[in-house]
C-alpha positions as CSV (number, residue, x, y, z in Angstrom):
1,M,59.4,-21.3,-93.8
2,H,60.8,-20.6,-90.3
3,A,63.0,-17.5,-90.1
4,A,65.1,-16.3,-87.2
5,C,66.9,-13.1,-86.7
6,F,70.7,-12.7,-86.5
7,P,72.4,-11.7,-83.2
8,P,72.5,-8.0,-82.5
9,V,75.5,-6.1,-83.7
10,V,76.2,-3.7,-80.9
11,D,78.8,-2.7,-78.4
12,P,78.9,-0.4,-75.3
13,H,79.5,2.6,-77.6
14,T,76.3,2.1,-79.6
15,R,74.4,5.4,-79.7
16,L,71.9,4.5,-82.4
17,L,70.2,1.1,-82.8
18,L,68.8,0.5,-86.2
19,L,66.0,-2.1,-86.1
20,G,64.5,-4.0,-89.0
21,S,61.7,-6.4,-88.9
22,L,63.1,-9.9,-89.7
23,P,65.8,-10.9,-92.3
24,G,64.5,-11.8,-95.7
25,R,65.4,-14.9,-97.7
26,A,68.5,-13.4,-99.3
27,S,69.8,-12.2,-96.0
28,L,69.1,-15.6,-94.3
29,A,70.8,-17.4,-97.1
30,A,73.8,-15.2,-97.0
31,G,73.9,-15.1,-93.2
32,R,74.2,-11.3,-93.1
33,Y,72.0,-8.2,-92.7
34,Y,70.5,-6.6,-95.7
35,A,72.0,-9.0,-98.3
36,H,69.4,-8.6,-101.0
37,P,71.2,-6.7,-103.8
38,R,68.2,-4.3,-104.3
39,N,67.8,-3.5,-100.6
40,L,68.8,0.1,-100.2
41,F,69.9,-0.2,-96.5
42,W,73.6,0.2,-97.1
43,R,73.2,3.0,-99.6
44,L,70.7,4.9,-97.3
45,A,72.8,4.5,-94.2
46,G,75.9,5.4,-96.1
47,D,74.4,8.5,-97.5
48,A,73.3,9.6,-94.0
49,L,76.9,9.0,-92.7
50,G,78.7,10.4,-95.7
51,V,80.4,7.0,-96.3
52,D,80.0,4.7,-99.3
53,L,79.0,1.6,-97.3
54,A,77.7,-0.2,-100.4
55,A,81.3,-0.2,-101.8
56,L,82.7,-2.0,-98.7
57,D,82.7,-5.7,-98.0
58,Y,80.2,-6.9,-95.3
59,E,82.7,-6.9,-92.4
60,A,83.9,-3.4,-93.2
61,R,80.3,-2.2,-93.4
62,L,79.6,-3.5,-89.9
63,A,82.9,-2.1,-88.6
64,T,82.1,1.3,-90.1
65,L,78.6,1.4,-88.6
66,G,80.2,0.4,-85.2
67,A,82.8,3.2,-85.5
68,H,79.9,5.6,-86.0
69,G,78.1,4.2,-82.9
70,I,75.4,2.4,-84.9
71,G,74.1,-1.0,-84.0
72,L,71.8,-3.4,-85.9
73,W,69.1,-5.9,-84.9
74,D,65.6,-6.9,-85.6
75,V,62.3,-6.5,-83.7
76,I,61.2,-10.1,-84.4
77,A,63.2,-12.9,-83.0
78,D,61.6,-15.6,-85.1
79,A,58.5,-16.2,-87.2
80,T,57.0,-18.3,-89.9
81,R,57.1,-16.5,-93.3
82,P,56.9,-17.7,-96.8
83,G,59.1,-15.4,-98.9
84,S,60.4,-12.1,-97.6
85,L,57.4,-9.8,-97.3
86,D,56.6,-8.4,-93.8
87,A,52.9,-8.9,-94.6
88,A,53.5,-12.6,-94.7
89,I,55.0,-12.9,-91.2
90,R,53.0,-15.2,-89.0
91,A,53.5,-16.6,-85.4
92,A,56.1,-13.9,-84.7
93,N,58.0,-13.9,-81.4
94,A,59.4,-10.4,-80.6
95,N,63.0,-9.8,-79.4
96,D,63.5,-8.4,-75.9
97,L,64.4,-4.9,-77.1
98,A,64.2,-3.5,-73.6
99,A,66.8,-5.9,-72.3
100,L,69.2,-5.1,-75.1
101,C,68.7,-1.4,-74.6
102,R,69.6,-1.7,-70.9
103,T,73.0,-3.1,-71.9
104,L,73.8,-0.1,-74.1
105,P,74.9,2.8,-71.8
106,A,75.4,5.3,-74.6
107,L,72.1,4.6,-76.4
108,A,70.4,7.8,-77.4
109,A,68.1,6.7,-80.2
110,I,66.4,3.8,-81.9
111,A,65.5,4.0,-85.6
112,F,63.0,1.6,-87.2
113,N,63.6,0.5,-90.7
114,G,60.0,0.3,-92.1
115,A,56.5,0.3,-90.7
116,T,56.4,-3.2,-89.4
117,A,59.6,-2.6,-87.4
118,A,58.2,0.6,-86.0
119,R,54.8,-0.9,-85.1
120,I,56.3,-3.8,-83.2
121,G,59.3,-2.0,-81.8
122,R,57.3,0.9,-80.4
123,A,54.8,-1.4,-78.8
124,R,57.6,-3.4,-77.1
125,L,59.3,-0.2,-75.8
126,A,56.2,1.8,-74.8
127,G,56.1,2.9,-71.2
128,L,59.2,1.1,-70.1
129,P,61.1,2.8,-67.3
130,G,64.6,4.0,-68.2
131,L,63.8,4.2,-71.9
132,A,61.7,7.3,-71.9
133,N,64.5,9.5,-73.0
134,L,65.3,7.6,-76.2
135,A,64.5,9.2,-79.5
136,L,62.4,6.9,-81.6
137,I,62.7,7.5,-85.4
138,D,60.5,5.9,-88.0
139,L,62.3,5.5,-91.3
140,P,60.8,4.4,-94.7
141,S,61.7,0.8,-95.4
142,S,64.9,0.1,-97.3
143,S,63.3,-3.1,-98.8
144,P,63.0,-3.4,-102.5
145,A,59.3,-4.3,-101.9
146,Y,58.6,-0.7,-100.6
147,A,58.6,1.4,-103.7
148,A,56.1,4.0,-102.6
149,L,58.8,6.6,-102.1
150,P,61.6,7.5,-104.6
151,Y,65.1,7.1,-103.4
152,A,65.7,10.8,-102.8
153,A,62.7,11.0,-100.4
154,K,63.9,7.9,-98.5
155,R,67.4,9.4,-98.3
156,D,66.1,12.7,-97.0
157,R,64.2,10.9,-94.2
158,W,67.1,8.6,-93.4
159,A,69.3,11.7,-92.9
160,A,67.7,11.9,-89.4
161,I,70.1,9.2,-88.2
162,A,73.2,11.3,-88.8
163,G,72.5,13.4,-85.7
164,F,72.8,10.4,-83.5
165,A,75.8,8.8,-85.1
166,G,79.2,9.5,-83.6
167,R,82.3,10.2,-85.4
168,P,84.7,7.3,-86.0
169,P,87.6,7.5,-83.6
170,S,90.1,8.3,-86.3
171,A,88.0,11.2,-87.5
172,A,87.7,12.6,-84.0
173,R,91.5,12.3,-83.5
174,A,92.2,14.1,-86.8
175,Q,89.9,17.0,-85.8
176,R,91.6,17.4,-82.4
177,A,95.0,17.3,-84.0
178,G,94.0,20.0,-86.6
């Protein structure tokens, strides 16, 4: 089965770019990131931000990530893959991560959701001028196929993204007013 990634969800205020490998079957069928009901992405990201992302509808989830300066994309543009496992990916074409990063003036960090995303993403970004100051964070996969770590251990590792997330504009205004 041929699979292709979704467009990046970013804006000029993106401080942290969360990169997966390639959407799985459930996500491709739904046309949205991390749609598999057992994928822990929304729960892990929400715990790191202190927001119950899993309780929100998809558009509100994306808007909340954006308000915190977090963008989404994948390291693989398209590939052949039966099923949803990263190990089954064949004939992969990588996304131009460097080109996207150069369009994000506030970008401070890139986090890789899982080992495949980290391996491909780090290789694509290695040694590129202008990107040397980016923090690169390897996160345990949110995929239901990765059960080697219990949720609490994943949550503790995902907490690293909180330091790169910005406050939503309404929270920043409230703090200045108080």
